[in-house]
C-alpha positions in Angstrom: -43.9 -62.4 1.0 -44.4 -64.4 -2.1 -44.5 -68.2 -1.9 -43.0 -68.4 -5.4 -40.2 -65.9 -4.8 -37.6 -66.3 -7.6 -35.8 -63.1 -7.1 -34.6 -61.7 -3.8 -34.8 -58.2 -2.5 -31.1 -57.8 -3.3 -31.1 -56.9 -7.0 -27.5 -58.4 -7.4 -28.8 -61.8 -6.4 -30.5 -63.5 -9.4 -32.3 -66.8 -9.0 -33.3 -68.5 -12.2 -36.9 -69.6 -12.7 -35.8 -73.0 -14.1 -38.3 -75.8 -13.3 -39.4 -79.1 -14.6 -41.6 -79.1 -17.7 -44.9 -80.9 -17.2 -46.7 -82.3 -20.3 -49.8 -84.3 -19.5 -48.9 -86.5 -16.6 -45.2 -86.6 -17.4 -42.1 -84.6 -16.6 -40.1 -83.9 -19.8 -37.0 -82.0 -19.2 -36.6 -78.4 -17.9 -37.9 -75.0 -18.8 -37.0 -71.5 -17.9 -38.1 -67.9 -18.4 -41.4 -67.2 -20.2 -42.2 -70.9 -20.6 -41.7 -71.5 -16.9 -44.0 -68.6 -16.0 -46.7 -69.8 -18.4 -46.6 -73.2 -16.7 -46.7 -71.7 -13.3 -49.7 -69.5 -14.2 -51.6 -72.5 -15.5 -50.9 -74.5 -12.3 -51.9 -71.6 -10.1 -55.2 -70.9 -11.8 -56.0 -74.6 -12.0 -55.5 -75.2 -8.3 -58.3 -74.5 -5.9 -57.0 -72.3 -3.1 -57.3 -73.7 0.5 -58.2 -77.2 -1.0 -54.9 -79.0 -0.7 -52.8 -79.0 2.5 -49.6 -79.5 0.5 -49.9 -75.9 -0.8 -49.5 -72.6 1.1 -52.8 -70.8 1.7 -51.4 -68.1 -0.7 -51.3 -70.6 -3.6 -54.1 -71.1 -6.1 -57.4 -69.4 -7.0 -60.7 -69.6 -5.3 -63.3 -70.8 -7.8 -65.5 -73.4 -6.1 -67.7 -70.8 -4.5 -68.5 -69.3 -7.9 -70.7 -72.3 -8.7 -74.3 -71.1 -8.6 -73.3 -67.5 -8.1 -75.1 -64.7 -10.0 -73.3 -63.6 -13.2 -73.1 -60.1 -12.0 -71.1 -61.3 -8.9 -68.8 -63.5 -11.1 -68.2 -60.7 -13.5 -67.4 -58.2 -10.8 -65.1 -60.5 -8.8 -63.3 -62.7 -11.2 -60.6 -60.2 -12.2 -59.7 -59.6 -8.5 -59.4 -63.4 -7.9 -57.1 -63.9 -10.9 -55.0 -60.8 -10.0 -54.6 -62.0 -6.4 -53.7 -65.5 -7.4 -51.0 -64.4 -9.9 -49.6 -61.7 -7.6 -48.0 -64.4 -5.5 -45.4 -65.0 -8.3 -42.7 -62.3 -8.4 -42.2 -62.9 -12.1 -45.8 -61.7 -12.8 -46.0 -57.9 -12.8 -49.8 -57.7 -13.4 -52.6 -58.6 -15.8 -54.2 -56.5 -18.6 -56.9 -56.7 -21.3 -59.2 -58.6 -19.0 -62.5 -59.7 -20.5 -65.2 -62.1 -19.4 -68.0 -63.7 -21.3 -70.6 -66.3 -20.4 -71.3 -69.5 -22.3 -74.2 -71.4 -20.6 -72.7 -72.7 -17.3 -69.2 -71.3 -17.9 -67.5 -68.0 -17.5 -64.8 -67.6 -20.1 -62.1 -65.2 -19.1 -59.3 -63.9 -21.3 -56.5 -61.7 -20.3 -52.8 -60.9 -20.8 -50.4 -61.9 -18.1 -47.7 -59.3 -17.8 -44.4 -60.8 -16.7 -40.7 -59.8 -16.5 -40.1 -62.0 -19.5 -42.9 -60.6 -21.7 -46.7 -60.8 -22.0 -48.5 -64.2 -22.0 -52.1 -64.5 -23.4 -54.3 -66.6 -21.2 -57.9 -67.9 -21.6 -59.8 -70.3 -19.4 -63.2 -71.4 -18.7 -64.6 -71.5 -15.1 -67.8 -73.4 -14.3 -70.2 -71.1 -12.5 -73.6 -72.8 -13.0 
């Protein structure tokens, strides 16, 4: 079961995805729909899984153990980690166009997050060296 369930199994029961908008270290109003999912994706991928007791063990992405890992391992496992992290949000239907490149100590991943509100481009750098 998803920890970020916004829609119930009953299709007649709709729960909005409205949430607080975070800008920097401040809350500035509310957002919904695609903007809310974009913010949720950013927070999920920025949070180290199992690191903070306040979050469920299903929340976040494991990235710390990639530091010092061989590039071949990172390249082969990064997509799975991103896919598993985002699968916990029912508004995300998948990812596509995944690519990974290396820039010195960083793995730069780019992909499209497929959501019920439309696709969201995502790019981020993960320290691996």
